[in-house]
N, C-alpha and C positions, 0 to 999 in steps of 0.2 A: 489558142493561145492569150492571157487577157490579164491587164493589170486592177486590181483593185488598190487603190491608192499608188502607194511605191511596191507593193506586192507583187510578183510575179505567179499567176496562176495557170494549170493547165501544162498541156505538151510535155516536153521531158521533165518540166519542174515538180520536186518533193509534193506531195499530198499535204495541203496549208491546213492550219487550224483555226477556227475562229471561236474563241472563248467568249461564254451568254453574260451579260450583267442586265439582271432585271430589277428596274427604280419602280415598277409597279405592283402595290401591295397584292394585286389581285392574280397575280400568276400562279400557273398551275405547280409551278415546283418550288416550293416556300425555300426552298436551299441555296436556291438563285437569286433571291429579294436581297437585293443592298440599297439601302436608303439613307443611312448617314454617312456623312464626307469620312468618318475614319472605316467604315467598312466599306465601301469602294476604294476608297485609295488602299487600303491593304489588300482586297480582292487584285485589283490591278497589279500590284506587284508580286501576287504568287501566281498569277494567269502568265506571265512572262517569264518568271522563274521556269514556273511547269510548261514552256512552249508555245505557247500562244501566238500565232503570228496576226493577229488580228481580233479587236474587242466588238462585239456587238451588243448596240445599248440599245435599249427599251422603254417607253415608258408606257405602254398600255397591254394587257395579256390581247392576244387576240386566238385564245383557244376556244374554235368551234360553240363546244359546249359548256361555255362557262358565259355568265349578260356582266362584263369586263367591261362595255365600252364605256372612256370617262373623255371630258370636254375634251376640246381641239387647247386650252388653255392649262388643265392639269399636266396634260403630256409632253407639253414646251416646257414647261417648268421642270418635269423632273428631267426632259431630258439636259437641258440647257444646263443645270448644275450638275449633274453625273459627268458631263462633255467636259466641264470647267476641272472639274476635283482631276480628273483624270490627264488631261493634259498638264496638271500643276506637277504629278508624280512621275508621270513617263511619256515617253514618244510612242508607244505603239499605237499603229493605224486606228481609228477611232470608225465602228459601223454604224449608220442610226438605222432602227428597224422603225420605222412609220409608213403609212400613206397617205401624210397630208402635205400638203403643199407648203404651208404655212410654216410645219414641223419641219421639211424639208429645209424650208429657204434658212430656217435662224440655225439649226445646226450646221449647214455651208459657209455659214455668215462666221459662224466661231470657227473654220478651218477643219471642219470634219471632209472627207472625201469620197466618204463610200456610202450609200443611201439605199437600203436594202427593204423593196417595197413588194410586199406578199402581197398586193394586188395587181402588179407588173402593171402596173401607171395606167388600173382600170377604174381605182377607185374615185381618186380626185383629180374634175380633167384638171385640173389650173398647173399641176406638178410639172405638166409637159413643159411649160413656158420658164418654170424654175431652174427647167433639168437643161433646157436650151442654154439658160442665161448662164448658168456652172457649169457645166460639163464634168460632173463627180465621176468617180467610179460606178457600175449600178447592180443589183443583184435584183433580178426579176422573178417572181414567183407567180407561175401557174394559178392562172385566177378568170371566174367568169359569175356574170352577174344571175345568169339564169343557168337553166339546168344543164347539166352535161349529159347526153347520154351516148351510148354504144361502145365503141372500144376507149376502154381509157388510157390505153399505151398512145395512142390516134389524138386522142383528146389534149393530153398532154402537149403535145407535140406540137396540134395547132394551135391551143392557147396560148404559148410560150411564141410560138410565131408572130399572132397577134403584138405581143409586146414588142418584139421587133419591128417590126410593122410601122407602130408606133415610132421609136427612134427614127427608121429609114426617113419618114415626113422631116425632120430637123437634122438631117445628115447628120446625125451625132455616130463618133466612131465608136464601132462595134465590138474595137480589142479593149472598153472598158465595162464588159458586160459577162455576167456571168449567172447563169440560171437555175432555177429552182424550182422542183414538179411539185412543190409543196405535200410533203409528207403530212398526213394528221389533218388536211384544209378540205380534203375531199368528203360530205358528208348529206346523209338522205335529211337531217336536220339539225339547226343549232339554236343557240339560244342569242348571238353576235352577229354581224355583216359579214366576217372576214375569213366567209368560205363558199365553197363552190359547192351547189347541190350534184348532187348524183342521186339516182334510183337503184343503181347495182350496189351489192354490200362495200364497207368502205375499207373496211377490212382488206380483201382480197384485191381492192385498187389498190393500196400503199404496197401490198407485196408485189405484186405485177409491176408497180413503178419502181421498183430496188431490184427486180430482177433484168430490168431491161435497162439500165440507164444509159448503155453506151447507145443504144437505136436511139434513146430520147436526146440525149445530149448533142449528136451530132458534128455542129463543128466550135462549137461552144464550150467554153468549162463549165461543170455543172458540179453546183452547190449540193449538198443533203445535210440535213438535219432532222435525224431520230432519236435525240438524245428524251432515254423514259417518257415517249410518249405511249399513246392508248394500246397499239398494236401491239407493242413489245408487253405490255401489260397484259395483254390480250392471251397472247402466245404462252407468257408462265406463272401466269395467272397471279397477277402481282398488283392489285389496285389502285397501293399505294406508290406513285414515281420513288419515291427514292426509295424504294425494294427494287427499282429494276436496272441498275448500274451494270451488271453483270450481261442481260438482254441489250442493254441499249450497246456496250460494246462489240458483243457479237453483230449488232444490224452495221454497226459503224467500218465493221473489216467486210462486210460482205459489201457494202457499201464500194469502199475502195478497190476491193478484187472486181466488183462491176462498172469501176470508171469514176467516180465521185474525186475530184480535183480538191473540193472544200469540205471538210467536215464542222458542221457547227454544233457547238456541242457545252453542255453544262460539266462535263466531267475532263476536263483539260490534261490533267497529268495522265489518268490511265488512256485516253484516247490515244494519246502522245505514242505511248506503247505502243500499244493496239496496233494502228495503224504505221509503223515503224516496222513491224514484225510482217504484217501482211503486206507491205511493199516490198520488204528483200526477200519473202520467199515466194512471192508470187514474180520476182523479178523486173517490176514493172518500174521501178525507181532502183538507186544505188542507197540513198538513205533522207531524212529530214534535214 
């Protein structure tokens, strides 16, 4: 069991929902992009009503197949603006999706309690000093700067263990850690720096990970983010991410049945209904 801010994750707790708010115009799922004060405010209010337990705010798209790298200044401005707007209309726990130490520090200075680092603390070496000073809750993704060969289940477990080892060096409280095996971020090639190179089939890798979540999670709660992603489009032959809702819901249900503790999604109300039904039928939890 772990805590993301004041939200209890894993163990006997119901599966939690993390709503996605993108302030980056470059994001692959255009419906998730909110940049004006009115749109951000309304979206947050809707997410709360619809059942989101946490909102994850991103200021830069990290889709491997897109050239979306922006400056640290731009990312910081976007995220800081969104945080302030959210805090003005809601008390919902905020997670910030970033790999950069300065952005992390600024977010934590604004009162954010959760950091979602898709590099698992490996992209910006200065980030660990900020983490040590502030002790936020963490979501850590499987990531490597080198090409990952061999069994992808073993590789995911090993990469996540490397991130835990980084935290152990600063004696970080591990009951504030949730792991993410990084669906969609393992590719043979990409246009940005935020993906892990593999020589095997990325599609098969993502399916294997989802089929083996209980093996990967070990003693840590696990977060899964599959909403509208490429592997779903490949299965249902839908190139436009906006056409992948039903496929996303199916994948999220499977993730819950296989052990996911948090579902990160663009589709909060639909996801809430789906995981509630999955939890009840499976007997995993009595409800949300």
